[in-house]
C-alpha positions as CSV (number, residue, x, y, z in Angstrom):
1,M,142.9,100.0,125.7
2,P,141.3,97.0,124.1
3,V,143.0,95.2,121.4
4,V,141.6,94.9,117.8
5,S,143.0,92.4,115.3
6,L,142.5,92.7,111.5
7,I,142.4,89.8,109.2
8,G,142.1,90.0,105.4
9,T,139.4,88.1,103.4
10,S,138.6,87.6,99.8
11,P,135.1,87.5,98.0
12,A,133.3,84.5,96.9
13,A,130.2,83.6,94.5
14,A,126.6,84.9,94.9
15,E,124.2,82.7,96.7
16,V,120.4,82.2,97.1
17,N,118.0,84.9,98.0
18,T,116.7,83.4,101.1
19,A,115.1,86.5,102.3
20,P,111.9,87.4,100.3
21,P,111.4,90.9,99.0
22,G,110.3,93.3,101.7
23,V,106.8,94.1,100.5
24,V,103.7,95.2,102.3
25,P,101.9,93.0,103.0
26,A,104.4,90.2,103.3
27,L,104.3,87.4,100.8
28,Q,102.6,84.1,101.6
29,Q,105.4,82.1,99.9
30,W,108.9,82.6,98.6
31,T,111.5,80.5,97.0
32,G,114.7,82.3,96.4
33,G,117.0,82.1,93.5
34,T,120.5,83.4,92.6
35,G,121.2,86.9,91.8
36,R,119.0,89.7,90.6
37,L,117.2,90.9,87.7
38,T,118.1,94.5,86.8
39,L,115.3,96.5,85.0
40,T,116.4,99.4,82.7
41,S,114.7,102.0,80.6
42,S,114.9,99.4,77.7
43,S,112.8,96.9,79.9
44,R,109.0,96.5,78.6
45,I,105.9,95.4,80.1
46,V,104.6,92.8,77.9
47,V,101.2,91.2,77.7
48,P,100.3,88.3,75.3
49,R,98.7,88.7,71.9
50,G,94.9,88.7,72.4
51,A,95.1,90.1,75.9
52,S,92.0,92.0,77.2
53,A,91.9,95.7,77.1
54,A,92.1,95.7,80.9
55,L,95.3,94.0,81.1
56,K,96.8,96.2,78.5
57,A,95.6,99.1,80.5
58,L,97.2,97.7,83.5
59,A,100.6,97.3,81.7
60,A,100.2,101.1,80.8
61,Q,99.6,101.9,84.3
62,V,102.4,100.1,85.6
63,A,104.9,101.8,83.3
64,A,103.6,105.2,84.3
65,E,103.8,104.3,88.1
66,A,107.3,103.2,87.6
67,A,108.2,106.4,86.2
68,E,106.5,108.1,89.1
69,L,108.3,106.2,91.8
70,T,111.7,105.6,90.2
71,S,113.9,106.7,87.3
72,L,112.8,103.8,85.1
73,Q,111.1,104.6,81.8
74,L,109.5,101.5,80.9
75,T,107.5,100.9,77.6
76,T,104.7,98.4,76.9
77,T,104.2,96.0,74.0
78,T,102.2,92.9,72.9
79,G,103.9,89.7,72.1
80,T,106.9,87.8,73.4
81,P,109.2,88.9,76.1
82,R,112.9,89.4,75.5
83,A,115.8,89.9,78.2
84,G,115.0,92.4,80.7
85,D,111.3,92.4,80.2
86,V,108.3,91.7,82.5
87,L,105.5,89.6,81.2
88,L,102.1,90.2,82.5
89,R,99.5,87.6,81.9
90,I,96.4,85.8,83.4
91,D,95.9,82.1,83.9
92,T,93.0,81.0,85.9
93,T,94.3,77.4,85.9
94,A,97.8,78.3,87.4
95,D,99.2,76.9,90.6
96,F,98.6,79.4,93.4
97,G,99.7,77.2,96.2
98,S,97.2,77.1,99.3
99,A,94.9,79.9,97.9
100,K,91.3,79.3,98.7
101,T,89.3,78.5,95.6
102,E,87.2,81.6,95.9
103,L,90.1,83.7,96.3
104,R,92.1,82.6,93.4
105,P,91.1,85.5,91.2
106,E,93.2,87.7,93.6
107,A,96.1,85.3,93.6
108,Y,99.4,85.7,91.5
109,R,102.8,84.1,90.9
110,L,105.8,86.3,90.3
111,I,108.8,84.5,88.7
112,V,112.0,86.3,88.4
113,T,114.9,84.8,86.5
114,G,118.2,86.4,85.8
115,R,116.9,87.1,82.2
116,S,113.2,88.3,82.8
117,A,110.1,88.3,85.1
118,E,106.7,87.1,84.7
119,I,103.6,88.0,86.8
120,V,100.7,85.4,86.3
121,G,97.6,86.5,88.0
122,G,94.5,84.2,88.6
123,G,92.2,87.0,87.4
124,Q,92.7,90.9,86.8
125,K,93.0,91.6,90.4
126,G,95.8,89.1,91.1
127,A,97.7,90.3,88.2
128,Y,97.3,94.0,89.5
129,Y,98.5,92.7,93.0
130,G,101.5,91.1,91.3
131,T,102.4,94.3,89.9
132,R,102.4,96.1,93.3
133,T,105.0,93.4,94.6
134,L,107.0,94.1,91.6
135,L,107.2,97.8,92.2
136,Q,107.5,97.5,96.0
137,S,110.4,95.0,95.3
138,V,112.2,97.6,93.0
139,L,111.6,100.3,95.7
140,G,113.1,97.9,98.4
141,S,116.4,97.3,96.2
142,A,119.5,99.4,96.9
143,D,119.7,100.5,93.4
144,R,116.0,100.9,93.1
145,N,116.1,99.3,89.7
146,S,116.4,95.5,90.3
147,I,114.5,92.7,92.0
148,P,115.8,89.4,93.6
149,V,115.6,86.1,91.4
150,G,113.1,83.7,92.8
151,T,109.4,82.9,92.8
152,A,106.6,84.3,94.9
153,V,103.2,82.5,95.3
154,D,101.0,85.1,96.9
155,Y,97.2,85.3,97.7
156,P,94.9,86.8,100.3
157,N,93.6,85.0,103.6
158,Y,90.3,86.7,103.4
159,A,87.9,88.1,100.7
160,V,87.1,91.4,102.3
161,R,90.0,93.5,103.2
162,G,88.4,96.9,103.8
163,F,88.1,100.4,105.3
164,M,85.1,102.4,105.9
165,L,85.1,106.3,106.0
166,D,82.1,108.3,107.4
167,V,81.8,111.1,104.8
168,G,78.3,111.7,106.1
169,R,79.3,113.7,109.0
170,R,82.4,115.3,107.5
171,Y,83.1,116.1,104.0
172,F,86.1,114.6,102.4
173,T,87.3,116.0,99.1
174,P,87.5,113.9,95.8
175,E,91.1,114.2,95.8
176,F,91.2,112.7,99.3
177,I,88.7,109.8,98.2
178,K,90.7,109.2,95.0
179,S,94.2,109.0,96.7
180,Y,92.9,106.6,99.3
181,L,91.8,104.3,96.6
182,H,95.4,104.3,95.3
183,W,96.6,103.6,98.8
184,L,94.2,100.8,99.4
185,G,95.3,99.1,96.1
186,W,98.9,99.5,96.8
187,L,98.6,97.6,100.2
188,K,96.2,95.0,98.7
189,L,93.2,96.1,100.3
190,N,90.1,95.6,98.2
191,T,86.9,97.4,99.8
192,F,86.3,100.9,100.3
193,Q,82.9,101.6,102.1
194,L,81.7,105.2,102.1
195,H,79.1,106.0,104.7
196,L,77.1,108.6,102.8
197,N,74.5,110.1,105.2
198,D,74.6,110.8,109.0
199,N,74.2,113.5,111.6
200,E,75.4,114.6,114.9
201,I,74.5,112.3,117.9
202,Q,72.4,114.7,119.9
203,A,70.1,117.6,118.7
204,P,71.3,121.0,120.0
205,D,68.8,121.6,122.9
206,G,66.6,118.8,121.5
207,D,65.8,120.8,118.3
208,W,66.8,118.6,115.3
209,S,66.3,121.5,112.9
210,Q,69.7,122.9,114.5
211,A,71.5,119.6,113.9
212,V,74.4,119.3,111.6
213,S,73.6,116.4,109.0
214,A,74.2,115.7,105.4
215,F,73.6,113.2,102.6
216,R,76.7,113.4,100.2
217,L,75.3,112.3,96.8
218,K,74.0,115.2,94.7
219,S,71.6,114.1,92.0
220,S,70.4,116.3,89.0
221,N,67.0,114.9,89.2
222,P,64.5,117.7,90.2
223,A,62.7,115.4,92.4
224,F,65.9,115.1,94.7
225,A,66.8,118.9,94.6
226,G,68.0,120.0,98.0
227,L,68.8,116.6,99.4
228,G,72.1,116.3,98.6
229,A,74.6,118.7,100.6
230,D,76.4,121.6,99.0
231,Q,79.6,119.9,99.7
232,G,78.6,116.6,98.2
233,Y,79.6,114.4,95.2
234,T,77.9,114.7,91.8
235,R,77.6,111.8,89.2
236,Q,80.9,113.0,87.7
237,D,82.6,112.9,91.0
238,W,81.3,109.4,91.8
239,D,82.1,108.1,88.2
240,S,85.8,109.4,88.9
241,F,85.8,107.4,92.0
242,E,84.6,104.3,90.3
243,K,87.1,104.7,87.5
244,T,90.0,105.0,90.1
245,A,88.7,102.0,92.2
246,A,88.7,99.7,89.0
247,A,92.1,100.7,88.2
248,H,93.5,99.6,91.6
249,G,91.5,96.4,92.5
250,V,89.1,98.1,94.7
251,T,85.4,97.7,95.1
252,I,83.4,100.6,96.5
253,I,80.5,100.0,98.9
254,P,78.1,103.0,99.2
255,E,76.2,103.1,102.4
256,I,72.8,104.9,102.5
257,D,71.8,104.5,106.2
258,A,68.2,104.2,107.6
259,P,66.1,104.3,109.5
260,A,68.4,105.8,112.2
261,H,71.0,108.1,111.4
262,A,68.4,109.5,108.8
263,R,68.3,113.2,109.8
264,A,69.2,114.3,106.2
265,F,66.2,112.5,104.9
266,V,63.7,113.8,107.4
267,R,65.0,117.2,107.0
268,F,63.9,116.8,103.1
269,K,60.7,115.2,104.0
270,P,59.7,116.1,107.6
271,E,56.5,114.0,107.3
272,I,58.6,110.8,107.3
273,G,60.3,111.5,110.5
274,L,59.4,110.5,114.0
275,D,58.1,113.2,116.6
276,G,56.6,115.2,113.7
277,G,59.8,115.4,112.1
278,N,62.0,116.5,115.2
279,S,64.1,113.5,114.9
280,D,66.8,111.6,113.2
281,H,64.8,108.7,112.9
282,L,62.2,107.6,110.1
283,D,58.7,107.0,111.3
284,L,58.2,103.5,110.1
285,S,54.6,103.4,110.8
286,N,54.1,105.8,108.0
287,P,54.5,103.7,104.7
288,A,55.8,106.9,102.9
289,A,59.0,106.5,105.0
290,T,59.8,103.1,103.5
291,E,58.7,104.2,100.0
292,F,60.9,107.2,100.0
293,M,64.0,105.1,101.0
294,K,63.1,102.9,98.1
295,S,63.1,105.9,95.7
296,V,66.7,107.0,97.0
297,Y,68.2,103.6,96.6
298,A,66.6,103.5,93.0
299,E,67.9,106.9,92.1
300,F,71.4,106.2,93.0
301,A,71.9,102.5,92.2
302,P,72.9,103.2,88.8
303,W,75.7,105.3,89.9
304,F,77.1,102.4,91.7
305,R,79.3,100.0,89.8
306,G,80.1,97.6,92.6
307,P,77.6,94.5,93.4
308,T,76.9,95.7,96.9
309,V,75.0,98.5,98.6
310,H,75.0,99.0,102.5
311,I,71.7,99.7,103.9
312,G,72.6,100.6,107.5
313,I,69.8,99.5,109.7
314,D,71.6,100.1,112.9
315,E,70.6,101.8,116.4
316,Y,67.0,102.1,115.7
317,P,64.9,102.0,119.0
318,A,64.2,98.5,120.1
319,S,60.6,99.5,121.2
320,L,59.7,99.7,117.5
321,V,61.0,96.4,116.7
322,S,57.9,95.2,114.8
323,Q,58.0,98.2,112.3
324,Y,61.9,97.8,112.1
325,R,61.7,94.1,111.0
326,T,59.0,95.1,108.4
327,Y,61.3,97.8,107.1
328,V,64.3,95.5,106.8
329,N,62.4,92.9,105.2
330,A,61.1,95.2,102.6
331,I,64.2,97.3,101.9
332,A,66.6,94.2,101.6
333,P,64.9,92.5,98.7
334,Y,64.0,95.8,97.1
335,V,67.9,96.8,97.0
336,R,68.4,93.2,95.4
337,S,65.7,93.9,92.8
338,L,67.8,96.7,91.8
339,G,70.7,94.3,91.0
340,K,72.6,94.8,94.1
341,K,73.6,92.5,96.9
342,V,73.0,93.9,100.5
343,N,75.2,94.6,103.5
344,A,73.9,95.8,106.9
345,W,75.1,96.7,110.5
346,G,74.4,93.9,112.9
347,S,71.8,94.8,115.3
348,F,69.4,92.0,115.8
349,S,70.4,90.8,119.2
350,A,69.6,94.2,120.7
351,M,66.5,94.6,118.7
352,S,64.9,91.1,118.8
353,G,67.2,88.8,120.6
354,S,68.0,87.1,117.5
355,G,67.9,87.3,113.6
356,A,65.0,85.1,113.5
357,G,62.3,86.4,111.2
358,Y,64.6,88.7,109.3
359,D,65.8,88.7,105.7
360,K,68.7,86.2,105.6
361,N,70.2,87.1,102.2
362,M,72.5,89.9,103.8
363,V,76.2,90.1,104.9
364,I,76.4,91.5,108.4
365,N,79.1,94.0,109.6
366,S,79.5,92.7,113.1
367,W,80.2,96.0,114.8
368,N,79.4,95.5,118.5
369,N,79.3,92.0,120.4
370,G,76.3,93.2,122.4
371,W,74.1,94.5,119.3
372,Y,74.9,91.4,117.3
373,S,77.8,89.3,118.0
374,P,79.8,87.3,115.3
375,K,78.9,84.1,116.9
376,A,75.1,85.3,117.0
377,A,75.1,86.3,113.4
378,V,76.9,83.2,112.3
379,A,74.5,81.0,114.2
380,D,71.7,82.7,112.5
381,G,73.2,82.0,109.0
382,Y,74.8,85.3,108.1
383,K,78.2,85.8,106.8
384,V,80.0,88.4,108.6
385,I,82.6,91.2,108.4
386,N,84.7,92.2,111.3
387,S,84.0,95.8,112.1
388,N,84.1,95.5,116.0
389,D,84.0,98.8,117.6
390,G,86.1,98.1,120.5
391,L,89.0,97.1,118.4
392,L,88.6,98.8,115.0
393,Y,86.7,102.2,115.4
394,V,88.4,105.4,115.2
395,V,86.5,108.6,116.2
396,P,89.0,111.4,115.4
397,F,90.2,113.3,118.5
398,A,87.5,111.9,120.7
399,N,88.0,110.6,124.3
400,Y,86.4,107.4,123.1
401,Y,86.9,104.8,120.3
402,H,90.6,105.4,119.7
403,G,90.3,109.1,119.3
404,Q,94.2,109.2,118.5
405,G,94.1,106.4,116.0
406,L,94.4,102.7,116.4
407,D,97.6,101.2,117.8
408,G,99.5,99.7,115.0
409,Q,101.6,97.6,116.9
410,Y,98.7,96.2,118.9
411,I,97.2,95.5,115.5
412,F,100.5,93.9,114.3
413,D,101.0,91.7,117.4
414,S,97.7,90.7,118.7
415,W,94.8,91.1,116.1
416,E,93.6,89.2,113.0
417,P,90.1,89.4,111.2
418,H,88.8,86.6,113.3
419,V,89.4,88.4,116.6
420,F,86.5,90.2,118.0
421,G,87.3,90.2,121.6
422,G,86.4,88.5,124.8
423,T,84.6,85.2,124.1
424,S,83.3,86.4,120.4
425,D,86.4,85.3,118.5
426,L,85.8,83.1,115.6
427,T,88.1,80.5,114.3
428,F,90.8,81.5,111.8
429,Q,89.4,81.6,108.1
430,D,86.1,80.7,109.6
431,P,83.9,79.9,106.3
432,M,81.3,82.4,107.5
433,L,83.9,85.2,108.1
434,L,84.5,87.2,104.9
435,G,87.2,89.6,106.5
436,A,87.4,92.8,108.2
437,M,86.6,96.6,107.8
438,P,87.9,99.0,110.4
439,A,86.0,102.3,110.4
440,V,86.5,106.1,111.0
441,W,83.4,107.9,112.3
442,N,83.4,111.5,112.4
443,D,81.1,111.9,115.5
444,L,82.6,115.2,116.6
445,V,80.8,117.2,113.7
446,R,81.4,120.6,115.1
447,A,85.2,120.0,115.8
448,T,87.7,121.7,113.5
449,Y,90.2,119.1,112.3
450,T,91.1,118.6,108.7
451,E,90.9,115.6,106.3
452,L,94.6,115.3,106.4
453,Q,94.6,115.0,110.2
454,V,92.3,112.3,109.9
455,H,94.7,110.6,107.4
456,G,97.4,111.1,110.2
457,L,95.3,109.0,112.5
458,V,94.5,106.4,109.9
459,E,98.1,105.9,108.8
460,K,99.2,104.9,112.3
461,S,97.7,101.5,111.7
462,F,96.8,101.2,108.1
463,A,99.7,99.1,106.9
464,A,99.5,96.7,110.0
465,L,95.7,96.0,109.3
466,A,96.5,95.5,105.6
467,Q,99.1,93.1,106.6
468,K,96.9,91.0,109.0
469,M,94.2,90.9,106.5
470,W,96.2,89.7,103.6
471,S,98.7,87.2,105.1
472,G,98.5,87.3,108.8
473,T,101.6,86.6,110.5
474,R,103.8,86.4,107.4
475,A,105.5,89.7,108.3
476,G,107.1,88.0,111.4
477,T,107.0,89.5,114.9
478,N,109.3,92.6,114.7
479,Y,107.1,95.6,114.4
480,A,110.0,98.2,114.0
481,A,111.4,96.0,111.2
482,F,107.9,96.0,109.8
483,L,107.5,99.8,110.0
484,N,111.1,100.1,108.1
485,R,109.6,98.1,105.3
486,V,106.5,100.3,105.3
487,G,108.8,103.3,105.0
488,T,110.5,101.8,102.0
489,V,107.6,101.1,100.0
490,G,105.8,104.3,101.0
491,Q,102.0,105.0,100.1
492,G,102.4,104.2,96.5
493,P,101.9,106.1,93.3
494,G,99.1,108.6,93.2
495,T,99.1,109.5,96.8
496,T,101.2,112.6,96.8
497,Y,98.1,114.5,98.3
498,L,98.6,112.4,101.6
499,P,101.3,113.3,103.9
500,D,103.4,110.5,105.4
501,T,103.2,111.0,109.0
502,V,104.3,107.9,110.4
503,V,107.7,108.1,112.4
504,K,109.9,105.2,111.2
505,P,113.2,104.2,112.4
506,E,116.0,105.8,110.2
507,P,119.4,103.7,109.6
508,T,122.7,105.1,110.0
509,P,123.9,106.3,106.4
510,G,125.6,103.4,104.7
511,D,124.4,100.8,107.2
512,L,124.1,97.6,105.0
513,A,122.7,95.6,108.0
514,F,119.5,98.1,108.5
515,N,116.4,95.9,108.6
516,R,118.1,93.0,107.2
517,A,117.3,89.2,108.4
518,A,119.2,88.6,111.7
519,T,119.6,85.4,113.6
520,A,121.3,84.6,116.9
521,S,122.5,81.6,119.0
522,S,119.6,82.4,121.6
523,S,117.5,85.1,122.9
524,E,116.9,85.8,126.5
525,T,113.2,86.2,126.2
526,A,110.8,86.3,123.3
527,S,110.7,90.0,122.9
528,L,114.6,90.5,122.9
529,V,114.9,89.1,119.4
530,P,118.0,89.4,117.0
531,S,116.1,91.7,114.6
532,N,115.8,94.5,117.3
533,A,119.6,95.0,116.8
534,V,119.4,95.9,113.0
535,D,115.9,97.8,113.4
536,G,117.4,101.2,113.6
537,T,115.4,101.8,116.9
538,P,117.7,102.9,119.7
539,S,115.4,101.6,122.5
540,T,115.2,98.1,121.1
541,R,117.9,95.5,121.8
542,W,118.9,91.8,121.2
543,A,119.9,89.8,124.5
544,S,121.4,86.3,124.6
545,Q,121.2,83.8,127.3
546,Y,123.6,84.0,130.1
547,T,126.5,81.9,128.7
548,D,129.8,82.6,126.8
549,G,130.1,82.0,123.1
550,Q,126.8,83.4,122.1
551,W,126.6,85.1,118.6
552,L,124.4,87.4,116.4
553,S,124.5,87.2,112.7
554,V,123.0,89.5,110.0
555,D,122.2,88.4,106.3
556,L,123.0,91.5,104.0
557,G,120.8,89.8,101.1
558,S,123.7,89.7,98.7
559,L,127.2,89.9,98.6
560,Q,128.3,93.6,99.7
561,P,131.8,95.3,100.1
562,F,132.3,96.8,103.6
563,S,135.1,97.7,105.9
564,K,133.6,98.6,109.3
565,V,131.1,97.3,111.8
566,G,129.6,99.3,114.6
567,L,128.3,97.7,117.8
568,D,126.1,99.6,120.4
569,W,126.3,97.5,123.7
570,E,123.9,97.5,126.4
571,S,125.2,97.1,129.9
572,A,125.6,93.3,129.2
573,Y,128.5,93.8,126.9
574,G,131.0,91.3,125.3
575,R,134.6,91.6,126.7
576,D,136.1,89.8,124.0
577,Y,134.6,88.8,120.6
578,D,135.3,88.2,116.8
579,I,133.9,89.8,113.9
580,Q,133.4,87.1,111.1
581,V,132.0,87.1,107.7
582,S,130.7,84.3,105.3
583,D,129.5,84.1,101.8
584,D,127.3,81.2,102.4
585,G,126.2,81.3,106.1
586,T,128.3,78.2,106.8
587,T,131.9,78.8,106.4
588,W,133.1,81.7,108.3
589,R,136.3,83.7,108.3
590,T,137.4,86.4,111.1
591,V,138.1,89.8,109.7
592,A,138.6,91.5,113.2
593,Q,138.9,90.6,116.8
594,R,138.0,92.7,120.0
595,R,140.0,91.9,123.1
596,G,139.4,93.4,126.5
597,L,136.5,95.8,126.0
598,A,136.1,97.7,129.2
599,T,132.9,99.6,128.8
600,A,129.5,99.3,127.2
601,G,128.2,101.7,124.6
602,V,129.3,102.2,121.0
603,D,132.1,100.1,119.8
604,T,133.6,100.5,116.3
605,L,135.8,98.1,114.4
606,T,137.5,99.0,111.1
607,F,139.4,96.5,108.9
608,P,140.6,96.0,105.3
609,A,137.7,96.2,102.8
610,T,136.1,92.8,102.3
611,T,133.2,91.5,100.4
612,A,130.6,89.0,102.1
613,R,126.8,88.3,102.7
614,H,126.7,87.3,106.2
615,V,128.3,89.3,109.1
616,R,128.5,87.7,112.8
617,M,129.5,88.9,116.1
618,Q,130.9,86.0,117.6
619,G,131.2,86.2,121.3
620,I,134.1,84.7,123.3
621,T,133.8,86.2,126.9
622,R,131.0,88.2,128.6
623,A,131.9,91.2,130.7
624,T,129.2,90.5,133.1
625,G,127.1,87.7,134.6
626,Y,124.3,88.4,132.1
627,G,124.6,87.5,128.4
628,Y,125.4,89.6,125.4
629,S,123.0,92.5,124.7
630,L,123.1,94.8,121.7
631,Y,121.1,97.9,120.9
632,A,122.7,98.1,117.4
633,F,124.8,96.1,115.0
634,E,125.7,98.0,111.9
635,V,127.8,97.0,108.9
636,L,129.2,100.1,107.2
637,A,130.5,100.3,103.6
């Protein structure tokens, strides 16, 4: 029987919070302090005297969200903060580190002392994002009412951090839309494009009168009676979307797509369609088609509070390129005359060979490298958004375009907004690259799936996409640990309609090491990293190089009392090793010793209760010719 030796220990003082709060997306910069700030129901969200109505509304919103997510019952006030308060203010001249100038309004600083906390936004959105970090930090604390002392400086890498939902081919309820606006804001995503009209890809037996199609906006104007689908959005619905979006830092981009994907318009006015109306394409040789589309944009532009309207313009027949170019060059400036900027799907390589001769005052969603690659669009002078179909499209339950959802681990490990695939990648933060917008296309119009089933597909990668759009690789390289963080912060306030469907690793009850920062003397390969031993996933492991004396250490984040450790050894196990603890990560004391372990598997060591921040398995002798390899290293109270 192997021998366990027990050695007594004593607690020491608290130390610096080197590990940043586990928020999603991860912080750009963190400077840790000592201790924690505990919030109570006596704490207040304070705004300065003379603060804007929007900032006051944000303070009230945060208090309500804290009550929804935790047991805290915060109040709001104007004036000077006192002990235990959170000050919320805007300062456009504050230091936001390496934030790009144009992104400073979305940047923020979170300064936490042992007395109070302060959120300084570069603009209203920056202040809002700072409150997301505050709330997520509280959710990540063991007591769910405190946050670590330290300073965060945070900002996005890209201006457009978006998501597109095809509601033209499939109706999504207002409740779903508003829940997504809450969720987008929680993850610091700022753009929600709604693809408002479309139809099935092929007409049944070539008869377009039998095709499923819809335009989802329902005007009370008699001139458009019958254009909007029965399952559609009224002006009241749309106003509720815009109000929710504004409260959560999100801009809605409405997309009205023509001259292809236009069956809903042709059905309403058959005379403007190709082939005598038996088509889903507008007949651009008929001036009435362009004039009708102008009337649609004019009717609905007053509904849209955001600065941008998307005009579609994808997948029209290349044989009609002259008419197509004329249409684009008429519609784009017309929509701008309505006070809106213009976005469009990239199509010019397939239509014309290049963007020569087309309106240049548009932003291009580069959706297919053949239709119009990002490099081609940039060469033609367009700013681009990454909506690459091969990487970012989901067609729910289809056998193409990621029918079961994007692979979150692939996104986390291998993708960033500048990645378009093949030879089409741009440089990181290319000045012509605005950001990214993955998309859900509901091509299978006659399938019977629900909106919540679509959510199950989206959720698989949503947090990873948000991470890579905001702060790139700042979350590290361990996807299982990232999922644990996602599970801790959840989908945020106002999202109870959305089921949480992602299967995340679960810790052993009472495991203080779960998802904490882990380090080691070495790793056998780049994938067998120390964090694998504390990620709660039984199939992942850490493995060292093939020498005696290797070690694995975990930082519990603060001084914690415990009396047991559990190690799940892979076949390459340690025959002799010590369990050591430290208060500062430098000076170690031994609390237990294992000698003569004879088999791999679970090995539990119990010892007199001690208090420490760092816990280490210090190897002495290997049991095999390989290194030390652990599936799990648990620290138990």
